[in-house]
N, C-alpha and C positions, 0 to 999 in steps of 0.2 A: 503495499498499500504507499510505503513509503517513497519508494523507488518511482512507484506511479505518477506519485504529487512530484518528487523533483522533476521528471521528466516534460510535465506538462508545465511546470513551474517556468522552465527554458524555454520553452517553446512559447509561453505566455511574454517572457521580457522580450523575445526577439520579435514577436508580430507587433507588439509598440515599441520596442528601442528607437522605431524611426519616426514614429508623432513625440515621443519626447525630446528626442534629441533635438528634432526641430524649436518646439517651444524652446529648450534650451539656448540655441542658439540665437532665437531674436531675442529672448529675456536678458541674453548677457549683452547685443550689442546694445538693448537700450540702457542695460544699467550703464555700462562704459559712458554714452551716450550723453547719458542723464546726472552722471556719477552720483546715482542713489542706489544705496543696498538695499532698499523695500524689492527691488526688480530679481535681484538676487538671490533672496527670500523666496520671492514669489515660485522662481526657478527651480529652485531646492524644493518646495512644498510639493510641486507638479510633479518632481523626481521621484520624492517621496511617496507620495499617491499612487503613482504608476506601479510600483512596487507592489503595495500592499493589496493593488487592484490586481494583479498577475498572481500574486498569492492565493485570494481569494477565488480568482476564475480557475485557478490548477488544483482545485479541491477534486480529487477521485468521483464520479460517482459510485453510489454504494452497488456493489456488484448484487445481482439474483443469487441466489443460492441453489444449489443442485434442487434440494427438494421444489421450488418454484417451479422447475423447468423438466424434470423429471416424464419421460415419455412423449416429451413432445417435439417437435420437429422444426428447427429454429433457420433463417439462414447461416450460413458459414461465418459472416462478419459480425453476426451477432453473438457469436461466442465469446466476444472482447465485454461483454457485458454480464457475462456467466461468472462465478468463482472460478478457478482454474481448476482444471480434472484433465488426465488422461485421453488425447487424443487417438482414433485410433480410424486411419483412413481407408477408403475402399477402390481398388484401381482395377481397371479390366473395361474391355471395347462395349459398346453397346447389347443390350440385351444377353449378358453373359451372366445375369443374378443377382447384381450387387444389389439392389434394392431389395427383391427378395429376401435376401439373407439379413439384411435387417428386420424384415416384417416379420421373418422366421425367430430374430432373436427377440421380438418384443411378443411371439405366440399370437401373431397377428395375420390374417390372409395377405396372400402377397397382393401388390399395386397394381393398377389396371392402367396407369398412364407412368411415362417414359420421364425419366429425370431429366430437367433442363436446366438448371441450376446447381449451384454449390448448397448444398445445405449438412445440418448436422442433428442427429435425434440422441437425444441425452439419456443414460439408461443408468440404472444402479447396477452394481455385480454383487450377485447372491452370496449371502451370509458375510458382507463386510459391508464398511460406512464407504467404499468408494464408488465415485462415479464414472462413467466412461460417454463420450461424443462419438458416435460414430457418424464421421463424413464421406459422403459420396456424392459423386457429381455428372454429369453427361460425358460417357464414353468417347463421342465423339471429338468432342474438346479436349485437344489436347495439353494446351495451357491451363485449363482448370487441373486438369490431371497431375500436372508439373506443380499446382499450388498444391493440392492435396499433400502430394511428399514432403514437401515443405514445412507443414504445420502439423505432423502427425508423428507422435510416439511409435506406434506401430503402424506396420502398413499389408495389408492383407491382400494378395495379389488372385486377381481371379480368372480361371480358363475354364475354355468348355469345349465342346467337339462339335457343336453344330446349334445353330441360331432358330432352328424349329424344332419341336416336341418330338422330334425322331431319333432313333439308333445309331444310324449310322454316321459316320465321321464323313464330315466335307471340307475337301484340300482348302477350297476357297477360305471356308470360314477360318481355319488352320493358317493359313497365308497373311489372314487379313490381321490375327493376332499377334503372328511372329513382326510384321511391321509394326504394331504399338509398342509390342513391347521390347521392340528394339531400340525405339526412340526412347521409352522409358526405362531401359536398364543404362541407355547413355548417360540420360539425363544424371540419374543414382551416379553412377560411378565416376562422372565429372565433378559432381558438387562431393566427392569425398563423404558422403554421410556416414552416419553411424547410425545404423537402422535396424530396427528384429523383423524381420519379414517371413512371413508365411506364404504360401502358395498352396490356394486353394484348389484341386482339377475337378469343377463344379459338373452337375448332372450323372453323378457317377450309378446313377437309377438306369442310367439311359446306354451307357456303351459298355459298361462294365460285365456283365452278363446275358447280354443279346448278342455281342459285337465283336469278336474278337479285333478284326482288323482296326475297328474304333477304337479298342483301349489302346493297341499297341500305338498306333498315331498321334494319340491324345498322350500319352504318356513320356510319348518319347520326345514329346514338344516342351511337355513340363521338366522331363530330365536338362534339357538347353537349357530353360531358364534358370532354375536350379545351378547348373552346373558353370553359368556365366557369371558368378558372384564369388567361385573356388578364388579368383586374382584379389577378392575386395576382402580382407579382414577385419573389418569395419563395421561389416555385416554380417547378421547371425540369422540364417535361412535354415527353415524345415518346409517342408511339403506332406501332404496326404490326401486322398482322393474322397471326394465329399459330394454330399446331395443338401440343395436346402429343407428338402421334405425329410429329413430322417434325423429325429430328434437325438439319435446318438451324437452324431455331424456336428450337430449345433453344438451340443455340450462339447467339443472338442475345439472349438473355436470360442466357446469360453475357456475353457482351461487355460487355451495358449496365450490369453488377456490374462488370465488370474494370475499365472506363473509370472507375467512381466510387472504385474502389482505389485506381487509379493518382492521381487528383486530388484524396485525402482529405490 
C-alpha cells in the first residue's frame, strides 16, 4: 500500500510540476521587479499547497476484497482494483477449450459464446484461504496472449486435435497450433521468463480411445512443445492428457495450482 502511494505521489508531482513551476517563475519575476517579499511568500505557499494536493490525490483507492469478487468475471485491467492474488493464464488457439476449462473449474456449464477480450475469473482454492484469477483471452489475438504471459504466475498451455467434436486428428488443426505456439515459445524464451508452465492435451475423451493415429499425432505435437523448453532452465514444464468433462482431470489442474501456491 505504501509503495502504491509513493508511486502515485511521484506521478502527481510530475503532472503538476509544470503548473507550479510556471507560477513560481511568474512570482519570482514580480518579486524581483517589485522588491517585495510578499510575492516570494505567495509562490512558496503555492508550491507547498501543490505538494499537499499531490499527497492527497496519491492516496490509493481501497481495493476490493477477494470475497467481494469471488466467482465473478471481470475485465483484465480491473484486477488492479482487487487485493493481490495468484494469476493463472490460459493460452491456446480459438475453440481449444480455455473458456470451457474455466467453467468446469467453477462447476458450471460450458459457455455458448467465444471470448472476445481479456477477462479474469476469481475463484477460491479449496481448503485454503487463497484465491486465484483465471485469465483468458481470444486465441486469434497474439498480442493479448502475450499480455497474458506477461502478467501471470502460472501458465496453462492448451492444445487439441480437432476444432470439431470428432475423434480424428486434423493435420490442419495441428499446423494452426504449431504456428501459434511457435510465436508463443519464441516470446517466452526471448523474455527469459521464470514461469511455471503446464501443458494440457485437451479433448482426450475424443482421441485417446477411439483413434490410435489421432493420439499419436496430438501427443507428438505436445512432446514437441514440452521439449522446446529443455534449453530454458527458468521454466518448469509438465504435461498431461486432459478432458474438460472429466472431474478427475479438473482435479489435476487444481492440484497443479495448489502445489504452486504452497511453494510461494
